[in-house]
C-alpha positions in Angstrom: 131.4 128.3 31.1 128.2 126.2 32.0 126.6 124.1 29.3 123.7 126.5 29.2 126.0 129.5 28.7 127.7 127.7 25.8 124.3 127.0 24.3 123.2 130.7 24.6 126.7 131.8 23.2 126.1 129.4 20.2 122.5 130.5 19.6 123.5 134.1 19.7 126.1 133.5 16.9 123.6 131.7 14.5 122.8 133.5 11.1 119.2 134.5 10.8 118.5 131.5 8.5 120.0 129.1 11.1 118.2 130.7 14.0 114.9 130.4 12.2 115.6 126.6 11.5 116.7 126.4 15.3 113.5 128.1 16.4 111.4 125.7 14.3 113.2 122.8 15.6 113.0 124.0 19.3 109.2 124.8 19.0 108.7 121.1 17.8 111.0 119.7 20.5 109.1 121.6 23.4 105.7 120.6 21.8 106.8 116.9 21.9 108.0 117.0 25.3 104.7 118.8 26.5 102.7 116.0 24.4 104.8 113.2 26.3 104.2 114.8 29.7 100.5 115.1 29.2 100.3 111.4 28.0 102.3 110.4 31.1 100.2 112.3 33.6 96.9 110.8 31.8 98.4 107.3 32.2 99.2 107.8 35.6 96.0 109.4 36.8 97.3 112.8 37.6 94.7 114.6 35.4 91.7 112.5 37.1 91.0 114.9 39.8 91.1 118.0 37.5 88.9 116.2 35.1 86.3 115.4 37.8 86.4 119.2 38.9 85.7 120.3 35.5 82.7 118.0 34.8 81.3 119.1 38.2 81.5 122.7 37.1 80.3 121.9 33.7 77.2 120.0 35.0 76.6 122.9 37.5 76.3 125.4 34.5 79.5 127.0 35.6 80.9 127.3 32.1 80.5 129.2 29.1 81.1 128.6 25.3 84.4 129.3 23.9 
């Protein structure tokens, strides 16, 4: 059994209360990983090209209010 299969089996066996707690933890875990990735991409300049493209579109009037 792979590690992933073991995790899936364990999660499937959680009580409703424990599953809710796990879900909350996992949501926070994923959000933190996403934040770290965005910060890393920003620090390394990976978002610079995208930011420039967005500014060009904005200045050209190709955007709309949210």
